[in-house]
C-alpha positions in Angstrom: 33.1 209.0 -61.0 36.7 209.0 -62.4 37.5 206.7 -65.3 40.7 204.8 -64.9 42.7 202.8 -67.4 45.1 200.1 -66.2 47.7 198.9 -68.7 48.4 195.2 -68.0 46.4 192.1 -67.0 48.7 190.4 -64.5 48.0 189.6 -60.9 49.6 193.0 -59.9 47.2 194.9 -62.2 44.2 192.9 -60.9 45.2 193.9 -57.4 45.3 197.5 -58.4 41.9 197.2 -60.0 40.5 195.6 -56.8 41.8 198.7 -54.8 40.0 201.0 -57.3 36.7 199.0 -57.5 34.6 202.0 -56.6 35.7 203.8 -59.8 35.1 203.1 -63.5 37.9 200.8 -64.6 39.2 199.7 -68.0 41.9 197.1 -68.4 44.0 196.4 -71.5 46.7 193.8 -71.9 49.2 195.8 -74.0 50.1 199.2 -75.3 48.6 198.5 -78.7 45.1 198.8 -77.3 45.8 202.1 -75.7 44.7 204.5 -78.4 41.4 202.7 -78.9 40.4 203.1 -75.3 41.6 206.7 -75.1 39.7 207.7 -78.2 36.5 206.1 -77.1 36.3 207.0 -73.5 37.1 210.0 -71.3 40.0 208.7 -69.2 41.0 210.6 -66.1 44.0 208.4 -65.0 46.2 205.8 -66.6 48.1 203.4 -64.4 51.0 201.5 -66.1 51.7 198.1 -64.6 54.7 196.9 -66.6 58.1 198.4 -66.3 58.6 197.7 -70.1 56.3 200.6 -71.1 57.7 202.9 -68.4 61.2 202.4 -69.6 60.1 203.0 -73.2 58.8 206.4 -72.1 55.0 205.9 -72.2 54.5 208.6 -69.5 56.3 211.2 -71.6 54.2 210.3 -74.7 50.7 210.6 -73.1 48.7 213.8 -72.5 46.5 212.1 -69.9 47.6 212.0 -66.2 49.7 208.8 -66.0 50.9 207.2 -62.9 54.6 206.4 -63.3 58.0 207.9 -63.8 59.4 209.6 -66.9 61.6 207.7 -69.4 64.7 209.3 -67.8 63.6 208.3 -64.2 62.6 204.8 -65.3 66.3 204.1 -66.2 66.7 203.3 -62.5 65.2 199.9 -63.4 65.7 199.9 -67.2 69.5 199.7 -66.9 71.3 197.9 -64.1 74.5 199.7 -65.1 72.8 203.1 -64.8 71.3 202.2 -61.4 74.7 200.9 -60.0 76.6 204.0 -61.2 73.8 206.3 -59.9 74.0 204.6 -56.5 77.8 204.9 -56.4 77.7 208.6 -57.4 75.1 209.4 -54.8 76.6 207.4 -51.9 73.7 205.0 -51.8 74.9 201.7 -50.1 75.1 198.9 -52.6 77.3 195.9 -53.3 80.7 196.4 -54.9 80.5 195.8 -58.6 82.2 195.5 -62.0 80.7 196.0 -65.5 81.4 193.6 -68.4 80.4 194.2 -72.0 82.4 191.2 -73.3 81.6 187.5 -72.5 85.3 186.5 -72.7 86.2 189.2 -70.2 83.5 187.9 -67.9 84.9 184.3 -68.1 88.4 185.6 -67.5 87.2 187.4 -64.4 85.7 184.2 -62.9 88.8 182.1 -63.7 90.6 184.1 -61.0 87.6 184.8 -58.7 85.4 182.4 -56.8 82.0 182.2 -58.5 80.2 181.8 -55.2 81.2 185.3 -54.1 79.4 187.1 -56.9 76.0 187.7 -58.6 75.6 188.3 -62.3 72.8 190.7 -63.4 71.9 191.3 -67.0 71.6 194.9 -68.1 68.2 195.9 -69.3 64.8 194.3 -68.4 64.6 190.6 -67.8 61.2 190.1 -66.2 62.6 189.4 -62.8 64.7 186.5 -64.2 67.9 188.1 -65.2 69.8 187.4 -62.0 72.3 184.4 -61.8 74.0 183.0 -58.8 76.6 180.6 -60.3 78.5 178.2 -58.0 81.1 177.1 -60.6 82.4 178.2 -63.9 80.2 176.1 -66.1 77.1 177.6 -64.5 77.9 181.0 -65.9 75.2 181.7 -68.6 76.2 182.6 -72.1 75.1 186.3 -72.2 75.3 188.5 -75.3 74.6 191.8 -73.5 76.4 193.9 -70.9 76.2 192.6 -67.3 76.9 193.8 -63.8 78.9 191.4 -61.6 78.5 192.4 -58.0 79.6 191.1 -54.6 77.2 188.4 -53.3 75.6 189.6 -50.1 74.1 187.4 -47.4 71.4 188.3 -44.9 67.6 189.0 -44.9 66.1 190.4 -48.1 63.1 192.8 -47.9 61.2 194.9 -50.4 60.3 198.5 -49.6 58.1 200.5 -52.0 57.3 204.1 -51.8 54.7 206.5 -53.4 56.7 209.4 -54.9 55.6 212.9 -56.1 58.8 214.1 -57.7 60.2 215.8 -54.6 59.1 213.6 -51.6 58.0 210.1 -50.9 55.9 208.0 -48.4 57.2 204.5 -47.6 54.8 201.5 -47.8 55.1 198.7 -45.2 58.0 196.4 -45.5 57.2 193.3 -47.5 59.2 190.1 -47.8 58.9 188.2 -51.1 60.0 184.7 -52.1 61.8 184.5 -55.4 63.0 180.9 -55.4 60.8 178.3 -57.1 61.1 175.6 -54.4 60.5 175.3 -50.7 63.3 176.3 -48.3 64.3 179.0 -50.8 65.9 176.5 -53.2 65.9 176.2 -57.0 65.8 178.8 -59.7 64.9 182.5 -59.3 61.4 183.5 -60.4 59.3 186.6 -60.6 58.1 185.7 -57.1 56.2 182.7 -55.5 54.7 184.6 -52.7 54.9 187.6 -50.3 54.1 188.6 -46.7 53.7 191.9 -44.9 54.2 194.0 -43.0 57.5 192.6 -41.8 59.9 194.4 -39.5 63.3 193.4 -41.0 64.6 196.9 -41.0 64.4 198.8 -37.8 63.2 202.4 -37.5 66.7 203.9 -37.8 67.4 201.8 -40.9 64.1 202.8 -42.4 64.8 206.5 -42.0 68.2 206.0 -43.6 66.7 204.0 -46.5 64.1 206.7 -47.0 66.9 209.3 -47.3 68.7 207.2 -49.9 65.5 206.6 -51.9 64.8 210.3 -51.7 68.0 210.9 -53.7 66.5 209.0 -56.6 63.2 211.0 -56.3 64.8 214.4 -56.2 67.6 213.9 -58.7 65.5 212.1 -61.3 62.2 214.0 -60.4 60.7 210.5 -59.9 56.9 210.1 -59.7 54.9 206.9 -59.2 56.2 203.9 -57.2 59.9 203.5 -56.4 60.7 200.0 -55.3 63.9 199.2 -53.4 65.1 195.6 -53.0 67.2 195.7 -49.8 69.6 193.2 -48.2 70.1 193.5 -44.5 73.5 192.1 -43.5 75.6 192.0 -40.3 77.3 195.1 -41.6 74.2 197.1 -42.3 71.8 197.2 -45.3 72.5 197.5 -49.0 70.2 198.3 -51.9 70.3 195.4 -54.4 68.2 197.1 -57.0 65.6 199.8 -57.8 62.4 199.2 -59.7 60.3 201.9 -61.2 56.8 200.4 -60.6 54.7 198.3 -58.2 56.3 194.9 -57.5 54.7 191.6 -58.1 53.9 189.7 -55.8 54.4 192.6 -53.3 51.6 194.7 -54.7 49.0 192.1 -53.9 50.0 192.4 -50.2 50.7 196.2 -50.1 47.4 197.3 -51.6 45.4 195.1 -49.2 47.2 196.9 -46.3 46.4 200.3 -47.8 43.5 202.2 -46.1 43.6 205.4 -48.1 42.1 205.9 -51.6 44.6 204.8 -54.2 43.1 207.1 -56.9 43.8 210.2 -54.6 47.3 209.0 -54.0 48.0 208.5 -57.7 46.7 211.9 -58.6 48.7 213.5 -55.8 51.9 212.0 -57.1 51.3 213.1 -60.6 50.5 216.7 -59.5 53.4 216.8 -57.1 51.1 217.4 -54.1 51.6 216.1 -50.6 50.4 212.6 -49.9 48.3 211.7 -46.8 48.4 207.9 -46.6 46.9 205.6 -43.9 47.5 201.8 -43.5 45.4 199.1 -42.0 46.6 197.6 -38.8 46.6 194.0 -40.0 48.7 191.5 -42.0 48.5 190.1 -45.5 49.9 187.2 -47.3 50.1 186.1 -51.0 50.8 182.6 -52.2 51.3 182.3 -56.0 50.0 179.3 -57.9 52.1 178.5 -60.9 52.5 175.8 -63.4 54.9 173.0 -62.6 57.1 174.0 -65.6 57.5 177.6 -64.4 59.9 179.4 -64.8 61.4 177.2 -67.5 58.6 177.5 -70.1 55.1 178.4 -70.9 52.4 175.9 -72.2 51.7 175.5 -75.9 48.0 175.1 -75.1 45.6 176.6 -72.6 44.5 174.4 -69.7 41.2 174.9 -67.8 41.1 176.2 -64.2 38.4 175.2 -61.7 37.7 176.6 -58.3 35.5 175.1 -55.6 33.8 176.8 -52.6 36.5 179.3 -51.6 36.0 181.1 -48.3 34.8 184.6 -48.8 37.9 186.2 -47.2 40.1 184.7 -49.9 41.0 187.0 -52.9 42.2 185.7 -56.2 44.2 187.9 -58.6 44.6 186.2 -61.9 47.8 186.5 -64.0 46.9 187.0 -67.7 43.9 184.7 -67.6 42.3 183.5 -70.8 38.5 183.7 -70.7 36.3 181.4 -72.8 32.6 182.0 -72.1 32.4 181.5 -68.3 35.5 179.4 -67.9 39.1 180.5 -67.1 42.2 179.0 -68.8 45.9 179.5 -68.4 49.0 179.1 -70.5 51.1 178.4 -67.4 53.7 180.6 -65.8 52.4 182.3 -62.7 48.7 181.6 -62.8 47.0 183.3 -59.8 47.9 185.1 -56.5 45.9 183.8 -53.6 45.7 186.5 -51.0 44.3 186.9 -47.5 44.3 189.6 -44.8 43.9 188.9 -41.1 44.9 190.2 -37.7 48.1 188.1 -37.6 50.4 186.7 -40.3 50.0 183.0 -39.4 46.2 183.3 -39.7 46.6 184.8 -43.2 48.8 181.9 -44.3 46.6 179.1 -42.8 43.5 180.7 -44.4 45.3 180.6 -47.8 46.6 177.1 -47.4 43.2 175.8 -46.4 41.7 177.2 -49.7 44.5 177.1 -52.3 44.0 173.4 -53.0 40.5 174.1 -54.1 41.9 175.8 -57.2 42.8 173.1 -59.8 44.3 172.8 -63.2 46.7 170.4 -64.9 50.3 171.0 -63.6 49.3 173.0 -60.5 52.3 173.9 -58.3 52.8 176.2 -55.3 55.3 176.5 -52.4 54.0 175.4 -49.0 56.4 177.4 -46.9 55.7 181.0 -47.8 56.3 183.1 -44.6 57.5 180.1 -42.6 61.1 181.3 -42.2 59.9 184.7 -41.0 57.4 183.2 -38.5 60.3 181.0 -37.2 62.8 183.9 -37.0 61.0 185.6 -34.1 62.1 183.3 -31.2 59.9 183.5 -28.1 61.3 181.5 -25.2 57.8 180.6 -24.0 57.9 176.9 -23.0 54.8 175.0 -24.3 53.7 171.8 -22.6 53.5 169.1 -25.2 51.6 165.8 -25.2 51.9 162.8 -27.6 49.3 160.2 -28.4 50.5 157.2 -30.5 49.9 153.7 -31.6 53.3 153.4 -33.4 57.0 153.3 -32.6 57.2 157.1 -32.8 60.0 157.2 -35.4 58.9 160.6 -36.6 59.0 162.3 -33.2 62.6 161.2 -32.3 64.1 164.5 -33.4 61.4 166.3 -31.3 62.5 164.4 -28.2 66.1 165.6 -28.8 65.1 169.3 -28.6 66.2 170.7 -25.2 64.0 173.8 -25.5 60.8 171.9 -26.2 59.2 170.2 -23.3 57.2 167.0 -23.9 55.3 166.3 -20.8 53.7 163.0 -21.5 53.5 160.2 -24.1 50.5 157.9 -24.1 50.3 154.8 -26.2 47.5 152.2 -26.6 50.1 149.7 -27.6 53.2 148.4 -25.8 55.5 149.8 -28.5 59.0 151.3 -28.5 57.6 154.8 -28.2 57.3 154.2 -24.5 61.0 153.2 -24.4 61.9 156.5 -26.1 59.9 158.3 -23.4 61.6 156.3 -20.7 65.1 157.2 -22.1 64.3 160.9 -22.0 62.6 160.8 -18.5 59.3 161.8 -20.0 56.1 160.6 -18.2 54.7 157.7 -20.2 51.5 155.8 -19.9 50.4 152.6 -21.5 46.6 152.9 -21.8 45.2 149.9 -23.5 42.0 150.3 -25.5 38.9 149.0 -23.7 35.4 150.1 -24.6 35.6 153.3 -26.7 33.7 155.4 -24.2 35.7 154.3 -21.2 39.0 154.6 -23.0 38.5 158.2 -24.3 37.1 159.3 -20.9 40.3 158.1 -19.2 42.5 159.5 -22.0 40.8 162.9 -21.6 41.3 163.0 -17.9 45.0 162.1 -18.1 45.6 164.8 -20.8 43.7 167.5 -18.7 45.7 166.7 -15.6 48.9 167.7 -17.5 47.5 171.1 -18.5 48.9 170.7 -22.0 49.2 173.4 -24.6 49.5 171.2 -27.7 48.7 167.5 -28.2 49.9 165.5 -31.2 48.5 162.3 -32.5 51.5 160.5 -34.2 50.8 157.2 -35.9 47.6 156.9 -33.9 45.4 154.3 -35.6 42.0 155.2 -34.1 39.3 157.7 -34.7 38.6 160.3 -32.0 35.0 160.6 -31.0 33.2 164.0 -31.4 33.0 164.9 -27.7 36.7 164.2 -27.2 37.6 166.4 -30.1 35.4 169.2 -28.7 37.1 168.9 -25.3 40.5 169.6 -26.8 39.4 171.8 -29.7 42.2 174.0 -31.0 45.0 172.1 -29.2 45.0 168.6 -30.6 46.6 167.8 -34.0 47.2 164.9 -36.3 50.3 164.4 -38.5 49.2 162.8 -41.8 51.8 161.2 -44.3 50.5 162.9 -47.5 49.6 166.4 -48.8 45.9 166.6 -47.7 43.3 166.7 -49.0 44.9 164.3 -51.5 44.7 160.6 -50.3 42.7 161.4 -47.2 41.4 158.5 -45.3 44.5 156.4 -46.0 47.3 155.7 -43.6 50.6 153.9 -43.4 52.1 152.3 -46.5 48.7 152.6 -48.3 49.2 156.4 -48.5 52.6 156.1 -50.1 51.5 153.5 -52.5 48.6 155.6 -53.6 50.9 158.6 -54.2 53.2 156.4 -56.3 50.3 154.8 -58.2 48.9 158.2 -59.1 52.3 159.4 -60.2 52.1 162.5 -58.1 55.0 164.9 -58.6 55.2 165.7 -54.9 54.3 164.1 -51.6 54.8 165.2 -48.0 53.0 165.5 -44.7 50.1 167.6 -43.3 49.6 168.7 -39.7 45.9 169.4 -39.1 43.4 169.9 -36.4 41.7 166.7 -35.3 37.9 166.7 -35.9 35.4 163.8 -35.9 35.7 163.7 -39.7 38.7 161.7 -40.9 41.4 164.0 -42.2 38.9 166.9 -42.4 40.4 169.2 -39.8 41.9 172.6 -40.8 45.5 172.4 -42.1 48.0 174.2 -39.9 51.3 173.3 -41.7 52.5 171.2 -44.6 55.8 170.2 -46.0 56.5 168.7 -49.4 59.2 166.7 -51.1 59.7 165.9 -54.8 59.2 162.3 -55.9 62.2 161.2 -57.9 62.4 158.6 -60.7 62.2 155.0 -59.4 61.0 156.2 -56.0 59.7 153.2 -53.9 57.6 153.0 -50.7 60.6 152.6 -48.4 62.4 155.7 -49.7 59.3 157.8 -49.8 58.3 156.8 -46.3 61.7 157.8 -45.0 61.4 161.2 -46.7 58.0 161.8 -45.3 58.9 160.7 -41.8 61.8 163.2 -41.8 59.4 165.9 -42.9 56.9 164.9 -40.2 59.4 165.5 -37.4 60.4 168.9 -38.7 56.8 169.9 -39.3 55.8 169.2 -35.7 58.9 171.1 -34.4 58.3 174.1 -36.7 54.6 174.2 -35.7 55.6 174.3 -32.0 58.0 177.1 -32.7 55.3 179.1 -34.5 53.0 178.6 -31.6 55.7 179.9 -29.2 55.8 183.1 -31.2 52.1 183.4 -32.0 49.6 185.6 -30.2 47.6 184.0 -27.4 43.9 184.7 -28.0 41.0 184.1 -25.7 40.0 181.2 -27.9 43.5 179.7 -27.5 42.9 179.8 -23.8 39.9 177.7 -24.2 37.1 180.3 -24.5 35.2 180.9 -27.7 33.4 184.2 -27.3 31.6 183.8 -30.6 30.2 180.4 -29.6 28.8 181.9 -26.5 27.3 184.8 -28.4 25.8 182.4 -30.9 24.1 180.4 -28.2 22.7 183.5 -26.5 21.3 184.7 -29.9 19.6 181.3 -30.4 17.8 181.5 -27.0 17.3 185.2 -26.9 13.9 186.7 -26.3 12.4 189.6 -24.4 13.6 188.1 -21.1 16.8 186.3 -22.1 19.9 188.1 -23.4 19.8 191.3 -21.4 22.0 192.0 -18.5 19.4 190.8 -16.1 15.8 189.5 -16.4 13.0 191.8 -15.5 9.5 190.6 -14.5 6.5 192.7 -13.7 4.3 191.6 -10.8 1.4 194.0 -10.4 2.9 197.5 -10.4 6.3 196.3 -9.3 9.2 195.4 -11.6 11.5 192.7 -10.2 15.0 192.0 -11.6 16.9 188.8 -11.3 20.5 187.9 -12.3 22.8 185.0 -11.9 26.5 184.6 -12.5 29.8 183.1 -11.4 33.4 184.2 -11.0 34.8 182.2 -13.9 38.4 181.0 -13.9 39.5 183.9 -11.7 38.3 181.5 -9.0 41.0 178.9 -10.1 43.7 181.6 -9.9 42.6 182.8 -6.5 42.5 179.2 -5.2 45.9 178.4 -6.7 47.5 181.3 -4.9 45.5 180.8 -1.7 43.9 184.3 -2.1 40.2 183.7 -1.7 39.6 186.7 0.6 37.9 188.8 -2.0 36.5 186.2 -4.4 33.0 186.5 -2.8 33.1 190.2 -3.6 33.6 189.3 -7.3 30.7 186.9 -7.1 28.3 189.5 -5.7 29.5 192.2 -8.0 29.1 190.2 -11.2 25.5 189.6 -10.2 24.4 193.0 -8.8 26.1 195.1 -11.5 23.9 193.3 -14.0 20.9 194.5 -12.0 22.2 198.0 -11.5 22.7 198.8 -15.3 19.0 198.2 -15.8 18.0 200.5 -13.0 17.3 197.6 -10.6 18.3 198.1 -6.9 19.6 194.9 -5.4 17.6 193.6 -2.4 18.8 190.1 -1.6 21.5 187.6 -2.7 21.9 183.8 -2.5 25.1 181.8 -3.2 26.0 178.3 -4.3 29.3 176.7 -3.3 30.5 173.2 -4.4 33.7 171.3 -3.6 35.1 167.9 -4.0 35.5 167.7 -0.2 34.3 170.5 2.0 37.0 172.7 3.5 35.7 174.8 6.4 38.5 177.3 6.2 37.9 178.0 2.6 34.1 178.1 3.0 34.4 180.6 5.9 36.8 182.9 3.9 34.4 182.9 0.9 31.3 183.5 2.9 32.9 186.4 4.8 33.7 188.1 1.6 30.2 187.5 0.2 28.7 189.2 3.3 31.0 192.2 2.9 30.0 192.6 -0.7 26.3 192.3 0.0 26.7 195.1 2.6 28.5 197.2 -0.1 25.6 196.5 -2.5 22.9 197.3 0.1 21.3 193.9 -0.1 20.8 190.9 2.2 22.5 187.6 2.1 19.5 185.4 2.6 21.2 182.0 2.2 22.4 179.5 -0.3 23.5 176.0 -0.9 26.8 174.2 -0.1 27.5 170.9 -1.9 30.1 168.2 -1.5 30.6 166.3 -4.7 33.4 163.7 -4.6 34.7 162.9 -8.1 33.1 165.8 -9.8 35.7 168.4 -8.9 39.5 168.1 -8.6 41.0 167.9 -5.2 40.8 171.2 -3.2 39.0 172.9 -6.1 35.6 174.7 -5.7 32.9 176.3 -7.8 30.8 179.4 -7.0 27.5 180.7 -8.4 25.4 183.7 -7.2 21.8 184.8 -7.5 20.6 188.3 -7.0 17.1 189.8 -7.0 16.2 193.5 -6.9 13.4 196.0 -7.5 13.2 198.8 -10.1 14.4 202.0 -8.5 13.0 204.5 -10.9 13.6 204.3 -14.7 14.1 201.0 -16.5 17.2 201.0 -18.8 18.2 201.0 -21.6 15.9 203.4 -23.4 16.9 201.6 -26.6 14.3 203.4 -28.8 16.0 206.7 -28.1 19.6 205.6 -28.8 20.7 206.8 -32.3 23.8 207.5 -34.3 25.7 210.4 -32.8 25.2 209.5 -29.1 28.3 209.7 -27.1 29.6 206.9 -24.9 31.3 207.6 -21.5 32.9 205.2 -19.0 33.2 204.6 -15.3 36.7 203.4 -14.4 37.2 199.8 -13.3 39.7 198.9 -10.7 41.2 196.1 -12.8 40.3 193.1 -14.8 37.1 192.4 -12.8 36.1 188.8 -13.4 36.5 188.1 -17.1 39.4 187.2 -19.4 41.0 185.0 -16.7 41.4 181.9 -18.9 43.7 184.0 -21.0 45.4 185.5 -17.9 46.1 182.1 -16.4 47.6 181.0 -19.7 49.9 184.0 -19.8 51.0 183.4 -16.2 52.3 180.0 -17.3 55.0 181.9 -19.2 55.2 185.4 -17.7 55.2 186.8 -14.2 52.9 189.6 -12.9 51.8 190.8 -9.5 49.0 188.4 -8.4 47.4 190.8 -6.0 46.9 193.3 -8.8 45.4 190.6 -11.0 43.1 189.5 -8.2 41.7 192.9 -7.3 37.9 192.3 -6.6 35.3 193.5 -9.1 33.9 196.9 -8.2 30.3 197.3 -7.3 28.9 200.3 -9.1 26.2 201.6 -6.7 27.1 205.2 -7.8 25.1 204.5 -11.0 21.9 205.2 -9.1 23.0 208.7 -8.4 24.0 209.1 -12.1 20.5 207.9 -13.1 18.9 210.4 -10.8 21.1 213.3 -11.8 21.0 212.7 -15.6 17.6 211.0 -16.0 16.6 213.2 -18.9 19.8 212.5 -20.9 21.0 209.1 -19.8 19.8 206.4 -22.3 21.6 203.3 -21.3 24.3 201.6 -19.1 26.3 198.5 -19.9 28.2 196.3 -17.4 31.5 195.3 -19.1 31.9 191.6 -18.5 32.8 188.8 -20.9 32.9 190.1 -24.5 34.7 193.3 -23.4 33.7 196.8 -24.3 32.4 196.1 -27.8 30.0 193.2 -27.2 28.5 194.5 -24.0 27.8 198.0 -25.3 26.2 196.6 -28.4 23.7 194.7 -26.1 22.0 198.0 -25.3 21.9 199.7 -28.7 19.6 199.0 -31.7 20.8 196.2 -33.9 21.2 198.5 -37.0 23.8 200.6 -35.2 27.4 200.0 -34.2 30.0 201.6 -32.0 33.5 203.0 -32.1 35.6 202.8 -29.0 38.8 204.7 -28.2 40.5 204.0 -24.9 44.1 203.8 -23.7 45.4 200.3 -22.9 47.3 200.7 -19.5 48.6 198.8 -16.5 47.6 195.1 -16.3 45.7 195.4 -19.6 48.9 196.6 -21.2 50.7 193.6 -19.8 48.1 191.3 -21.2 48.3 193.0 -24.6 52.1 192.8 -24.7 52.5 189.2 -23.6 49.7 187.8 -25.6 50.4 189.7 -28.8 46.7 190.7 -29.1 45.9 193.8 -31.0 43.8 196.7 -29.8 40.6 195.5 -31.5 41.0 192.1 -29.7 41.6 193.7 -26.4 38.5 195.8 -26.4 36.5 192.8 -27.5 37.8 190.7 -24.6 38.4 192.9 -21.6 37.0 196.0 -19.9 40.3 197.8 -20.6 39.9 200.1 -17.6 36.1 200.8 -17.7 33.6 198.6 -15.8 30.5 200.5 -16.8 29.7 202.3 -20.1 27.1 205.2 -20.2 25.3 206.3 -23.3 23.8 209.8 -23.4 21.5 211.6 -25.8 22.8 212.9 -29.0 24.3 216.4 -28.6 24.7 215.9 -24.8 28.3 216.3 -23.7 29.6 216.1 -20.1 33.0 216.4 -18.3 32.1 214.3 -15.3 33.0 211.0 -17.0 35.7 209.8 -19.4 34.6 210.0 -23.1 35.4 206.6 -24.6 33.4 206.3 -27.9 30.4 207.0 -30.1 27.4 205.2 -31.4 27.5 205.0 -35.2 
């Protein structure tokens, strides 16, 4: 096992350590400890975190493989003047600049030039704080060293780092960092208050051009290690603001959590000048930095204790120069800790962090609450969401929302005759006065009204009542409350009591919190917060006005995020995990397989039951019920078939609000056709008329199928082992699962309905396959709800897993594109083109079917 020495103990260095956790790691805070470690231990690799030591030439001085550039190459960061002149000499796009070595000359320049058009940068190292953006003459700092004055550029800033081996480089994902101390990118520059990635600010052409420019640095200076380019993308193209000679902070905390390859191997390849083979995870990562309230102005003169409480396991903490006393952690301020999370989309990363970051406490804690928000809002999706408002108040905070022409508020419901109803009337919005009666009756009526509007998001604004648990469950994931404080502080309080509590406690900040509504008061997951600084002599009236303004913008921003966010199966109202959890709780030898099998004498009977799901709603909506009975039969008999049970008879159940003979006849006709295709009899069924239970013209279907074991019972689970290959039988479309998501997508995007409603295929050919390959076929899975992954896992031993590789095409490609779902989510939700999966013995390969994966 290689021994690695990391020089530095900041958050960046702890992120490096985390990525090398499988190796033997030593960490030292400064260069003075270097000789002690080197002399006592056999070190295979040294990684230098700080630019200071690189610029001083530490790589040249050491005889041990050291990750980083030489002293000469490190000048690209060590001297702003060197870097600007290098860029100019090598035709690297950068802002126009002047160099001043005399303060008086600098002032004379700005007496005749507008300060707002320029940036002042100190030559030499300044720890990320040597950049000044003066707006007037008296804001120019008194600097006693040479400076670069360059044209101030406007646009989107992005960080691009690269692993370099002296003659070539490999770019890392684009990362956006946040240097300003305050929300909305206001206040002083810092070393960085957070970062997100990957972002796509530079397009592919721009990235290729950037790589060519960075390659000039690598080849001319024989640069090894990490080269960091700070880039500004403007309307005229991109410009390089600066080069750094090491991993960035806070960018490293994001980049290394996206890295799939072994960091040790990469470092050694760069040092030896070898080719680098680098893979990246297909996910996102975010970093929010917790600092002290006095950062970046000063450090503390005494250490303050840090406490953490029940952080979720997917949250990573990278401490910045922590002070350890026994089992406790202390800080002297500055940037204290990077809070990092990786997930399948950026918004999830950020909400995971913001629902945990408040559990880290110390005196003077501060963090920005808008990291990544501008990027999430910059990707404008025109998808119109249907919004509902519930309120007991005048609705002051939603007035700006009602002015937005591209946001559609469908209905406003109030339990009081307040002016919020007048606001709705003025805007021609449906409005309902629903007075509070008994709690059960009121919430039943409220739920029915909300459901009738088919809303995407529901906001409780100034609503002074507690929602019951069953109501919360009915609208789980789509109903939110706006609270006038920074939860979890002051939870349980409302109205002026909140603002008074904030003032009484002398909080430095207040604001608002948008959170999921749950039965617990103010306990729901935070989805967005905004904060405002409390000024001297703040009173309830002024604070309330500030917070109400924030509430309005918070709701608007959240709607914009949801317009851009991916649409998951859970967003469409279906929680696959909950269904799986329920099945696991009741699972036994009879329950949980594709169908139940019961032995009577020498005969094995199989039985299955299923429905059509919300595909039925879609078919009914478009008056295309001709094939829906085929779906019903197929979903039942396919579950029999994969166990080796040949269908013998079928029964149906049809229920409607009011019986419609035309619809009934259409459905029954298709059921008969499907039974004929499945080789089974339609013995009968039940037809029920249920006024009040179903909506007008809606219907529900269920099917029941019974069969007899044909030959071999499947799966042969005891024979399935790692190395078995998985093959697939092509589906003819979506079959009958995933339609809650499909229907949601159809609210915003068009697609051929006939294609989406193709009936589920009945796989009678499986019996021929069982007969032909009975010695090598070990199992069959019908791909229904849960997609390829969960359904195949149902027929393999619990200790094993699977790997699937299929192409996403046709209607599945449309779903993936319009929902924003990733490949892993698609194969967990849909059949993705394969209705039946076949598992064969290890070592058995066949060309008759499509190879789609392996048992691991």
